[in-house]
Residue frames as qw, qx, qy, qz and C-alpha x, y, z in Angstrom:
[[0.884, 0.335, 0.088, 0.312, -22.49, 2.27, -1.21],
 [0.356, -0.794, 0.248, 0.425, -18.77, 3.36, -0.83],
 [0.729, 0.650, -0.054, 0.210, -16.83, 4.26, -3.87],
 [0.671, -0.549, 0.226, 0.444, -12.96, 3.94, -3.39],
 [0.478, 0.868, -0.115, 0.072, -10.86, 6.27, -5.35],
 [0.622, -0.632, 0.382, 0.263, -7.35, 5.17, -5.72],
 [0.097, 0.611, -0.644, -0.449, -4.35, 4.61, -8.04],
 [0.889, 0.263, -0.240, -0.287, -4.79, 1.79, -10.66],
 [0.930, -0.249, 0.215, 0.163, -2.95, -1.58, -10.08],
 [0.486, 0.772, -0.391, 0.120, 0.79, -1.58, -10.73],
 [0.128, 0.601, -0.726, 0.309, 4.01, -3.39, -9.57],
 [0.489, -0.119, -0.864, 0.004, 2.10, -6.68, -8.69],
 [0.044, -0.223, -0.622, 0.749, 0.01, -4.65, -6.28],
 [0.112, 0.717, 0.688, -0.013, -3.73, -3.70, -6.13],
 [0.093, 0.985, 0.073, 0.122, -2.37, -0.22, -6.03],
 [0.603, 0.400, -0.328, 0.607, 1.29, 1.33, -6.01],
 [0.178, -0.623, 0.290, -0.704, 0.31, 3.34, -2.98],
 [0.289, -0.022, -0.872, 0.396, 0.72, 1.62, 0.45],
 [0.285, 0.097, 0.425, -0.854, -2.10, 3.88, 1.77],
 [0.668, 0.114, -0.280, -0.680, -4.50, 2.71, -0.86],
 [0.566, 0.094, -0.819, -0.013, -3.54, -1.02, -0.28],
 [0.037, -0.053, -0.739, 0.670, -3.96, -0.45, 3.60],
 [0.474, 0.146, 0.211, -0.842, -7.48, 1.11, 3.04],
 [0.702, 0.119, -0.449, -0.540, -8.73, -1.51, 0.65],
 [0.447, 0.031, -0.871, 0.201, -7.61, -4.26, 3.02],
 [0.103, 0.026, 0.591, -0.800, -9.44, -2.58, 5.79],
 [0.591, 0.132, -0.129, -0.786, -12.49, -2.41, 3.78],
 [0.691, 0.088, -0.677, -0.237, -12.39, -6.12, 3.03],
 [0.233, 0.044, -0.797, 0.556, -11.59, -6.85, 6.63],
 [0.311, 0.164, 0.458, -0.816, -14.73, -5.00, 7.66],
 [0.247, 0.361, 0.874, 0.210, -16.70, -6.89, 4.81],
 [0.208, 0.662, 0.214, -0.688, -17.85, -3.54, 3.54],
 [0.625, 0.528, 0.535, 0.210, -19.30, -3.40, 0.13],
 [0.078, -0.748, 0.180, 0.634, -17.31, -0.90, -2.13],
 [0.763, 0.568, 0.229, 0.206, -16.59, -0.31, -5.67],
 [0.572, -0.345, 0.209, 0.714, -13.15, 0.81, -7.04],
 [0.455, 0.875, 0.163, 0.036, -12.64, 3.89, -9.04],
 [0.743, -0.137, 0.197, 0.625, -9.26, 4.05, -10.58],
 [0.327, 0.892, 0.154, 0.270, -7.85, 7.48, -11.31],
 [0.694, -0.177, -0.131, 0.685, -4.35, 8.94, -10.85],
 [0.117, 0.587, 0.095, 0.795, -5.38, 12.63, -11.48],
 [0.390, -0.325, -0.607, 0.612, -4.86, 13.97, -7.91],
 [0.043, -0.138, -0.043, -0.989, -6.39, 17.25, -8.92],
 [0.560, -0.387, -0.476, -0.557, -9.88, 15.66, -8.47],
 [0.584, -0.248, -0.670, 0.386, -8.96, 14.54, -4.99],
 [0.301, -0.910, -0.242, -0.151, -10.27, 16.76, -2.08],
 [0.526, -0.785, 0.233, 0.229, -6.85, 16.97, -0.56],
 [0.481, 0.721, -0.480, -0.137, -4.87, 16.39, -3.72],
 [0.120, -0.384, 0.909, -0.109, -3.97, 12.86, -2.31],
 [0.808, -0.059, -0.419, -0.409, -5.29, 9.45, -2.83],
 [0.132, -0.427, -0.837, -0.314, -7.09, 7.34, -1.54],
 [0.341, 0.040, 0.339, -0.876, -10.55, 8.93, -0.60],
 [0.065, 0.311, 0.943, 0.097, -14.00, 7.69, -0.55],
 [0.364, -0.099, -0.151, -0.914, -17.43, 8.90, -1.58],
 [0.132, 0.173, 0.908, -0.359, -20.33, 7.54, 0.47],
 [0.306, 0.592, 0.740, -0.087, -23.61, 7.22, -1.36],
 [0.420, 0.533, 0.399, 0.617, -22.60, 9.92, -3.63],
 [0.147, -0.916, -0.189, -0.323, -22.87, 12.68, -1.20],
 [0.520, -0.825, 0.207, 0.080, -20.20, 12.50, 1.56],
 [0.696, 0.557, -0.342, 0.296, -16.53, 12.60, 0.75],
 [0.642, -0.718, 0.245, 0.113, -13.70, 11.66, 3.20],
 [0.605, 0.623, -0.430, 0.248, -9.84, 11.78, 2.23],
 [0.107, -0.607, 0.702, -0.357, -7.02, 10.26, 4.17],
 [0.601, -0.048, -0.797, -0.038, -6.83, 6.45, 5.05],
 [0.238, -0.049, -0.731, 0.638, -6.78, 7.23, 8.68],
 [0.335, 0.111, 0.245, -0.903, -9.71, 9.53, 8.71],
 [0.639, 0.024, -0.554, -0.533, -11.69, 6.91, 6.58],
 [0.500, -0.033, -0.827, 0.254, -10.86, 4.37, 9.11],
 [0.062, 0.099, 0.523, -0.845, -12.22, 6.66, 11.72],
 [0.572, 0.076, -0.119, -0.808, -15.43, 7.06, 9.91],
 [0.660, 0.017, -0.698, -0.277, -15.76, 3.27, 9.51],
 [0.317, -0.103, -0.793, 0.511, -15.24, 2.70, 13.24],
 [0.209, 0.076, 0.298, -0.928, -17.56, 5.55, 14.23],
 [0.654, 0.112, -0.259, -0.702, -20.29, 4.21, 12.00],
 [0.759, -0.174, 0.545, -0.311, -19.85, 0.57, 13.36],
 [0.870, 0.438, -0.159, -0.162, -18.62, -0.91, 10.03],
 [0.596, 0.427, -0.615, 0.290, -15.03, -1.67, 11.20],
 [0.747, -0.594, 0.036, -0.296, -15.00, -3.61, 14.39],
 [0.862, 0.204, -0.381, 0.266, -11.64, -5.24, 14.24],
 [0.217, 0.512, -0.391, 0.733, -10.29, -2.77, 16.87],
 [0.548, -0.604, -0.101, -0.570, -12.92, -3.18, 19.47],
 [0.901, -0.298, -0.259, 0.180, -10.99, -5.90, 21.52],
 [0.537, 0.412, -0.302, 0.671, -8.01, -3.58, 21.88],
 [0.498, -0.658, -0.366, 0.429, -7.10, -2.14, 25.36],
 [0.049, 0.995, -0.001, -0.089, -6.12, 1.45, 25.75],
 [0.415, -0.644, 0.533, 0.359, -2.46, 0.52, 25.81],
 [0.591, 0.162, 0.695, 0.377, -2.88, -1.62, 22.71],
 [0.344, 0.872, 0.336, 0.096, -4.51, 1.41, 20.88],
 [0.141, -0.932, 0.245, 0.228, -1.60, 3.54, 21.81],
 [0.601, -0.274, 0.673, 0.333, 0.62, 0.90, 20.39],
 [0.534, 0.591, 0.566, 0.213, -1.36, 0.91, 17.25],
 [0.156, 0.985, 0.048, -0.055, -0.72, 4.60, 16.85],
 [0.323, -0.732, 0.516, 0.307, 3.05, 4.38, 17.55],
 [0.628, 0.049, 0.698, 0.340, 3.39, 1.40, 15.05],
 [0.449, 0.789, 0.408, 0.097, 1.32, 3.41, 12.32],
 [0.024, -0.971, 0.157, 0.178, 3.62, 6.49, 12.84],
 [0.499, -0.487, 0.624, 0.352, 6.66, 4.41, 12.46],
 [0.567, 0.325, 0.708, 0.267, 5.29, 2.78, 9.26],
 [0.336, 0.803, 0.460, 0.176, 3.64, 5.77, 7.65],
 [0.047, -0.999, 0.016, 0.013, 5.73, 8.66, 8.76],
 [0.265, -0.729, 0.583, 0.242, 9.24, 7.33, 8.54],
 [0.593, -0.015, 0.774, 0.220, 9.26, 3.92, 6.69],
 [0.537, 0.718, 0.442, -0.018, 7.07, 5.37, 3.93],
 [0.176, 0.929, -0.244, -0.218, 9.50, 8.23, 3.16],
 [0.397, -0.401, 0.776, 0.282, 12.31, 5.55, 2.85],
 [0.584, 0.361, 0.714, 0.135, 9.99, 3.93, 0.26],
 [0.343, 0.918, 0.113, -0.164, 9.40, 7.21, -1.51],
 [0.152, -0.781, 0.540, 0.275, 13.31, 7.68, -1.70],
 [0.499, -0.186, 0.816, 0.225, 13.85, 4.15, -2.97],
 [0.560, 0.549, 0.609, 0.123, 11.36, 4.43, -5.74],
 [0.331, 0.920, 0.211, 0.012, 11.59, 8.03, -6.99],
 [0.026, -0.922, 0.372, 0.107, 15.17, 8.99, -6.38],
 [0.682, -0.257, 0.644, 0.232, 16.80, 5.69, -7.38],
 [0.249, 0.592, -0.434, -0.632, 18.15, 6.02, -10.83],
 [0.033, -0.102, 0.971, 0.215, 17.83, 2.36, -11.63],
 [0.174, 0.476, 0.830, -0.234, 14.17, 2.39, -10.74],
 [0.188, 0.550, 0.083, -0.810, 13.22, 5.85, -12.24],
 [0.228, 0.160, -0.639, -0.717, 12.85, 4.51, -15.78],
 [0.170, -0.352, -0.921, 0.005, 10.19, 1.94, -14.49],
 [0.033, 0.615, 0.559, -0.556, 8.26, 4.62, -12.66],
 [0.127, 0.451, -0.228, -0.853, 8.62, 7.13, -15.45],
 [0.207, 0.030, -0.828, -0.521, 7.24, 4.46, -17.94],
 [0.130, -0.434, -0.887, 0.091, 4.35, 3.33, -15.68],
 [0.053, -0.663, -0.549, 0.506, 3.09, 6.68, -14.43],
 [0.080, 0.656, -0.058, -0.748, 3.70, 9.04, -17.25],
 [0.268, 0.017, 0.795, 0.543, 3.40, 6.96, -20.41],
 [0.196, 0.670, 0.708, 0.110, -0.30, 8.17, -21.04],
 [0.008, -0.787, -0.061, 0.614, 0.73, 11.93, -21.20],
 [0.602, 0.799, 0.014, -0.004, 0.96, 13.73, -24.55],
 [0.825, 0.196, -0.096, 0.521, 4.60, 13.49, -25.83],
 [0.172, 0.666, -0.162, 0.708, 5.48, 17.26, -25.19],
 [0.596, -0.655, 0.133, -0.444, 4.05, 17.08, -21.72],
 [0.977, -0.191, -0.048, 0.081, 5.62, 13.70, -21.05],
 [0.703, 0.329, -0.214, 0.593, 9.12, 15.09, -21.79],
 [0.016, -0.616, 0.216, -0.758, 8.68, 17.86, -19.12],
 [0.655, -0.558, -0.039, -0.509, 6.45, 16.61, -16.28],
 [0.912, -0.201, -0.312, 0.172, 8.34, 13.64, -15.01],
 [0.535, 0.299, -0.282, 0.739, 11.33, 15.72, -14.43],
 [0.234, -0.510, 0.175, -0.809, 9.38, 18.43, -12.56],
 [0.829, -0.437, -0.161, -0.311, 7.65, 15.85, -10.36],
 [0.867, -0.053, -0.343, 0.359, 10.89, 14.14, -9.47],
 [0.285, 0.376, -0.269, 0.840, 12.51, 17.38, -8.52],
 [0.453, -0.546, -0.001, -0.704, 9.54, 18.10, -6.37],
 [0.918, -0.260, -0.300, 0.005, 9.88, 14.76, -4.70],
 [0.654, 0.204, -0.331, 0.650, 13.54, 15.54, -4.08],
 [0.033, -0.481, 0.221, -0.848, 12.74, 18.84, -2.41],
 [0.733, -0.491, -0.147, -0.448, 9.96, 17.25, -0.41],
 [0.905, -0.087, -0.332, 0.251, 12.43, 14.55, 0.89],
 [0.455, 0.314, -0.287, 0.782, 15.05, 17.20, 1.61],
 [0.307, -0.519, 0.105, -0.791, 12.55, 19.27, 3.61],
 [0.865, -0.387, -0.220, -0.229, 11.41, 16.21, 5.51],
 [0.394, -0.768, 0.501, -0.062, 15.03, 15.50, 6.46],
 [0.841, -0.138, 0.503, 0.146, 15.72, 12.11, 5.19],
 [0.673, 0.706, 0.115, 0.187, 16.71, 13.45, 1.79],
 [0.039, -0.919, 0.377, -0.111, 19.82, 14.94, 3.52],
 [0.676, -0.477, 0.563, -0.005, 21.27, 11.59, 4.30],
 [0.186, 0.466, -0.785, -0.364, 23.58, 9.29, 2.28],
 [0.762, 0.019, -0.469, -0.445, 22.36, 6.01, 0.90],
 [0.499, 0.075, -0.803, 0.317, 24.24, 4.13, 3.51],
 [0.106, -0.001, 0.526, -0.844, 22.58, 6.15, 6.25],
 [0.672, 0.010, -0.200, -0.713, 19.06, 5.56, 4.57],
 [0.694, 0.056, -0.714, -0.079, 19.86, 1.73, 4.48],
 [0.241, 0.041, -0.764, 0.597, 20.65, 1.88, 8.30],
 [0.428, 0.022, 0.223, -0.876, 17.37, 3.73, 8.99],
 [0.752, 0.083, -0.400, -0.517, 15.45, 1.15, 6.99],
 [0.563, 0.081, -0.812, 0.132, 17.12, -1.67, 8.84],
 [0.014, -0.037, 0.610, -0.792, 16.26, -0.10, 12.21],
 [0.607, 0.023, 0.005, -0.794, 12.54, 0.26, 11.22],
 [0.749, 0.084, -0.601, -0.265, 12.34, -3.43, 10.05],
 [0.404, 0.120, -0.808, 0.411, 13.98, -4.50, 13.24],
 [0.266, -0.038, 0.461, -0.846, 11.49, -2.57, 15.39],
 [0.740, 0.031, -0.198, -0.642, 8.51, -4.12, 13.58],
 [0.690, 0.075, -0.719, 0.044, 10.07, -7.66, 13.95],
 [0.165, 0.116, -0.707, 0.678, 10.71, -6.97, 17.67],
 [0.454, -0.033, 0.286, -0.843, 7.20, -5.77, 18.28],
 [0.793, 0.071, -0.368, -0.480, 5.69, -8.72, 16.38],
 [0.437, -0.408, 0.754, -0.271, 7.80, -11.48, 18.03],
 [0.056, 0.027, 0.988, 0.140, 6.20, -14.87, 17.64],
 [0.406, 0.409, 0.510, -0.639, 2.65, -13.46, 17.45],
 [0.514, 0.376, 0.711, 0.299, 0.46, -14.03, 14.54],
 [0.228, 0.822, 0.301, 0.426, -0.30, -10.43, 14.21],
 [0.224, 0.578, -0.292, 0.728, 1.19, -7.11, 15.30],
 [0.341, -0.456, 0.367, -0.736, -0.85, -7.15, 18.70],
 [0.559, -0.156, 0.684, -0.441, -1.45, -10.73, 19.24],
 [0.320, 0.118, 0.933, 0.114, -3.50, -13.60, 17.86],
 [0.347, 0.720, 0.588, -0.122, -6.19, -11.44, 16.39],
 [0.378, 0.339, 0.361, 0.782, -5.95, -9.02, 13.37],
 [0.063, -0.804, -0.348, 0.479, -6.56, -5.22, 13.79],
 [0.309, 0.943, 0.080, -0.094, -6.26, -1.99, 11.89],
 [0.195, -0.811, 0.495, 0.244, -2.57, -1.63, 12.44],
 [0.660, -0.064, 0.693, 0.283, -1.87, -4.92, 10.52],
 [0.538, 0.767, 0.332, 0.112, -3.49, -3.24, 7.34],
 [0.088, 0.973, -0.203, -0.062, -0.97, -0.38, 7.71],
 [0.461, -0.553, 0.657, 0.221, 2.05, -2.69, 8.13],
 [0.684, 0.218, 0.674, 0.176, 0.91, -4.95, 5.35],
 [0.457, 0.873, 0.165, 0.025, 0.36, -1.99, 2.86],
 [0.011, -0.916, 0.386, 0.108, 3.88, -0.90, 3.46],
 [0.536, -0.354, 0.739, 0.204, 5.73, -4.32, 3.55],
 [0.705, 0.444, 0.538, 0.131, 3.82, -5.47, 0.39],
 [0.337, 0.940, -0.022, -0.052, 4.86, -2.15, -1.27],
 [0.257, -0.753, 0.594, 0.124, 8.42, -2.88, -0.46],
 [0.551, -0.207, 0.803, 0.089, 8.49, -6.64, -1.22],
 [0.686, 0.401, 0.604, -0.061, 6.28, -7.33, -4.31],
 [0.472, 0.822, -0.154, -0.279, 7.36, -4.98, -7.06],
 [0.936, 0.234, 0.052, 0.256, 9.70, -6.75, -9.54],
 [0.400, 0.736, -0.283, 0.468, 12.26, -3.98, -9.49],
 [0.731, -0.312, -0.421, 0.437, 14.97, -3.94, -6.78],
 [0.063, -0.885, 0.079, -0.454, 15.47, -1.14, -4.44],
 [0.211, 0.409, -0.669, 0.583, 17.85, -0.65, -1.45],
 [0.599, -0.234, 0.322, -0.695, 14.70, -0.87, 0.79],
 [0.938, 0.083, -0.207, -0.265, 13.83, -4.31, -0.78],
 [0.633, 0.402, -0.592, 0.295, 17.34, -5.49, -0.43],
 [0.123, -0.407, 0.576, -0.698, 17.39, -4.46, 3.24],
 [0.782, -0.124, 0.183, -0.583, 14.08, -6.38, 3.75],
 [0.912, 0.242, -0.308, -0.122, 15.34, -9.49, 1.95],
 [0.562, 0.389, -0.579, 0.444, 18.52, -9.41, 3.94],
 [0.523, -0.596, 0.270, -0.546, 16.83, -9.05, 7.28],
 [0.098, -0.348, 0.905, -0.226, 18.34, -11.59, 9.78],
 [0.412, 0.257, 0.812, -0.324, 14.76, -13.13, 9.97],
 [0.131, 0.068, -0.572, -0.807, 13.85, -12.92, 6.24],
 [0.151, -0.434, -0.871, -0.174, 10.67, -14.97, 7.01],
 [0.041, -0.529, -0.476, 0.702, 9.46, -11.94, 9.11],
 [0.194, 0.351, -0.218, -0.890, 8.91, -9.92, 5.97],
 [0.317, -0.027, -0.774, -0.547, 7.33, -12.56, 3.90],
 [0.228, -0.384, -0.885, 0.132, 5.26, -14.29, 6.56],
 [0.035, 0.441, 0.428, -0.788, 3.87, -10.92, 7.93],
 [0.285, 0.155, -0.385, -0.864, 2.32, -10.41, 4.42],
 [0.240, -0.291, -0.909, -0.178, -0.01, -13.29, 5.23],
 [0.388, -0.073, 0.265, -0.880, -3.50, -12.01, 6.15],
 [0.064, 0.082, 0.992, -0.076, -5.43, -15.06, 7.21],
 [0.195, 0.568, 0.684, -0.413, -8.79, -13.32, 7.58],
 [0.095, 0.329, -0.307, -0.888, -8.58, -11.35, 4.25],
 [0.515, 0.472, 0.693, -0.179, -12.09, -11.71, 2.85],
 [0.012, 0.265, -0.525, -0.809, -12.42, -11.36, -1.02],
 [0.655, 0.497, 0.457, -0.340, -15.37, -11.29, -3.42],
 [0.566, 0.115, 0.555, 0.599, -14.62, -12.32, -6.92],
 [0.258, 0.851, 0.417, 0.189, -16.69, -9.33, -8.08],
 [0.262, -0.941, 0.063, 0.205, -14.29, -7.07, -6.41],
 [0.738, -0.334, 0.381, 0.445, -11.07, -8.50, -7.99],
 [0.403, 0.840, -0.280, -0.230, -8.71, -6.88, -10.46],
 [0.837, 0.397, -0.362, 0.103, -5.92, -8.75, -12.21],
 [0.298, 0.466, -0.580, 0.597, -3.39, -7.74, -9.38],
 [0.547, -0.583, 0.133, -0.586, -5.73, -8.07, -6.51],
 [0.944, -0.321, 0.079, 0.000, -4.73, -11.63, -5.40],
 [0.797, 0.401, -0.241, 0.383, -1.37, -11.71, -7.02],
 [0.091, -0.764, 0.393, -0.504, -0.03, -9.43, -4.14],
 [0.795, -0.473, 0.283, -0.252, -0.27, -12.40, -1.88],
 [0.862, -0.147, 0.393, 0.284, 2.49, -14.39, -3.72],
 [0.111, -0.584, 0.486, 0.640, 5.47, -13.44, -5.96],
 [0.178, 0.260, -0.693, -0.648, 4.62, -13.59, -9.61],
 [0.699, -0.087, -0.340, -0.623, 1.07, -15.00, -9.16],
 [0.493, -0.079, -0.852, 0.157, 1.94, -17.92, -6.80],
 [0.574, -0.506, 0.033, -0.643, -0.58, -18.38, -3.98],
 [0.235, 0.206, -0.896, 0.314, 0.97, -20.68, -1.28],
 [0.500, -0.503, -0.686, -0.165, -1.67, -22.45, 0.86],
 [0.396, -0.390, -0.490, 0.671, -0.45, -20.70, 3.93],
 [0.033, -0.087, 0.042, 0.995, -1.34, -17.36, 2.31],
 [0.434, -0.226, -0.432, -0.757, -4.93, -18.28, 1.40],
 [0.286, -0.264, -0.870, 0.304, -5.82, -20.14, 4.62],
 [0.001, 0.535, 0.589, -0.605, -9.19, -18.69, 5.80],
 [0.102, 0.115, -0.335, -0.930, -9.99, -16.83, 2.54],
 [0.408, 0.476, 0.687, -0.367, -13.67, -16.45, 1.77],
 [0.023, 0.051, -0.567, -0.822, -14.79, -16.29, -1.88],
 [0.501, -0.220, -0.410, -0.729, -18.44, -15.24, -2.43],
 [0.611, -0.463, 0.267, -0.584, -19.00, -16.38, 1.19],
 [0.996, -0.040, -0.076, -0.035, -17.53, -19.94, 0.83],
 [0.594, -0.600, 0.457, 0.280, -14.26, -21.26, 2.11],
 [0.666, 0.697, -0.240, -0.118, -11.67, -21.14, -0.70],
 [0.897, -0.186, 0.219, 0.337, -8.56, -23.09, -1.45],
 [0.283, -0.534, 0.412, 0.681, -5.37, -22.05, -3.20],
 [0.292, 0.203, 0.774, 0.524, -6.71, -23.52, -6.32],
 [0.062, 0.811, 0.575, -0.084, -9.89, -21.48, -5.99],
 [0.146, -0.860, 0.021, 0.488, -7.95, -18.33, -5.63],
 [0.338, -0.295, 0.624, 0.640, -5.61, -19.26, -8.55],
 [0.339, 0.460, 0.744, 0.348, -8.49, -19.59, -10.85],
 [0.032, 0.920, 0.314, -0.234, -9.44, -15.92, -10.30],
 [0.259, -0.665, 0.364, 0.598, -6.07, -14.93, -11.64],
 [0.773, 0.602, 0.189, 0.072, -5.40, -14.35, -15.29],
 [0.692, 0.053, 0.108, 0.711, -2.01, -13.66, -17.11],
 [0.094, 0.979, 0.169, 0.070, -1.06, -10.02, -16.86],
 [0.488, 0.578, -0.293, 0.585, 1.85, -7.87, -17.25],
 [0.593, -0.418, -0.467, 0.506, 3.65, -7.46, -13.89],
 [0.190, -0.319, -0.094, 0.924, 3.78, -3.76, -14.61],
 [0.230, 0.739, 0.630, 0.065, 0.61, -1.72, -15.46],
 [0.229, 0.286, 0.159, 0.917, 0.69, 1.65, -17.29],
 [0.013, -0.653, -0.541, 0.530, -1.21, 4.24, -15.30],
 [0.283, 0.424, 0.483, 0.712, -2.73, 6.18, -18.28],
 [0.111, -0.916, -0.382, -0.042, -4.58, 8.71, -16.32],
 [0.295, 0.764, -0.147, 0.554, -3.02, 12.16, -16.08],
 [0.677, -0.460, -0.343, 0.462, -0.48, 12.76, -13.28],
 [0.237, 0.700, 0.012, 0.673, -0.14, 16.49, -12.78],
 [0.302, -0.137, -0.523, 0.785, 0.70, 18.84, -9.94],
 [0.137, -0.805, -0.577, 0.004, -2.02, 20.75, -8.17],
 [0.087, 0.853, 0.008, 0.514, -2.02, 24.40, -7.58],
 [0.643, -0.744, 0.153, -0.102, -0.76, 23.75, -4.13],
 [0.140, 0.695, -0.703, 0.049, 2.37, 22.05, -5.40],
 [0.665, -0.192, 0.698, -0.184, 1.22, 18.61, -4.05],
 [0.628, 0.412, -0.521, -0.406, 1.53, 15.63, -6.45],
 [0.938, -0.046, -0.295, -0.177, 1.93, 11.96, -6.67],
 [0.091, -0.577, 0.758, -0.291, 3.91, 10.31, -3.91],
 [0.943, -0.080, -0.209, -0.248, 3.79, 6.52, -3.73]]
């Protein structure tokens, strides 16, 4: 049995972290039985980062890519077996674009945006004691600012960051073309990476320059339609309030987004999926402690 340790649901997402969304989608695509363990205290994580998994209570693996490697090596994730060597190389290139560049634009858009900061502060730090809550958010935000400056993206103007975002989205659009998925008519692991990032940009209620760039993309349908995962297998026992809401704005589940869903092994309709939703606030308070580790690493989503 796999235990998936990740951040609790927030921002209309199963997790505010694109890497957690990516990994949970990969587990569902692999039809692997797992249970969620929600905890935002990164001090407990083996690398001070989420997500990580614990297998049968004995083996721990951190980092979404390393977890995917384990799932592939153990024969549990087979969605990439049809790929050629060239396609596997393309997967790596797309993943690096999404997770090592577009991701940092997402971090800037969330953490250093003065209009969004009150939302993040209220979501991630509301559970802290009052005195700690008055200190820690500012410390974390300054750390994020230093991290982005060290990365290099933090040295650019908002206009330049917007240009970078547009180029990343154009690249993904160009690679996708008219295909159903990033590498053709069949889904593979890179679709989980792209999905996790685009969903994290698109579905939160708050507006960021990155979300505006996505919505103003010349082919706006590219951003929304690419969030469709036709072969996404869900079990009702796995669902949390936000688990399906991610597939449609404010809880809507268009038929095209649920085509091919499997619920408890049976074909599901949009109505079947909608029944699994219950009214919930679009913003969930993460009440677990969010603290900096001894190494200076901390929450980055």
